[in-house]
N, C-alpha and C positions, 0 to 999 in steps of 0.2 A: 501474501494471503492474509496476514494479520490485519493490515489496514483495510483491506476489502471486506473483512468480517466485521468491521466497525470499531475495532480497538483504537483508542487514542494513541498519539505518539508516546505519551508517558507510559501507558500500559505496555506498548510494544517494547519500549526501552527497558522497562523493568523485567519483562519476560525473557528478553535476550541478553540482559546484563550489559547494556550499552547505553550511551548517553542519548538524551532526547535530541540533541543537536545532530547526532549521527543518523537517527531515524529521519529527521527533517531533511537532511542532505540526500539520503538515499531515495526518499520519496520524491523530492524535487527532481532529481536526476531521472527517475523512472517516468514521472509525468512528462518531462520534456521529450524523452526518447519515444514514448508512446503517443505523443501529441494530445495529451489530455490535461485536465486541470483540477479534477476532483476525485475523491475516494469513490464516489458513485460511478464515475466513468471507469475507474480502475476495476471495480467489481464487474462492470459490464464486459470490459476487455478480457478479464480473467475467465469469466463465465463462457464467453465466446470461444476462447482458446481451449477450454476444457470440454467443449461440446455440450454446455448446459448442465454439467455435473458438479460445478463448484458452487 
């Protein structure tokens, strides 16, 4: 949800106390599994899954 809200990888890493590389890897894996390529698409997928409430 953090990426879909527009946070940068650095901001996400800092808030979760993990490395930027870890954020990069997780987002890359997520994009592949969902068949998407951008944060905008991620936001759309999450919004659809939440019934438009996210």
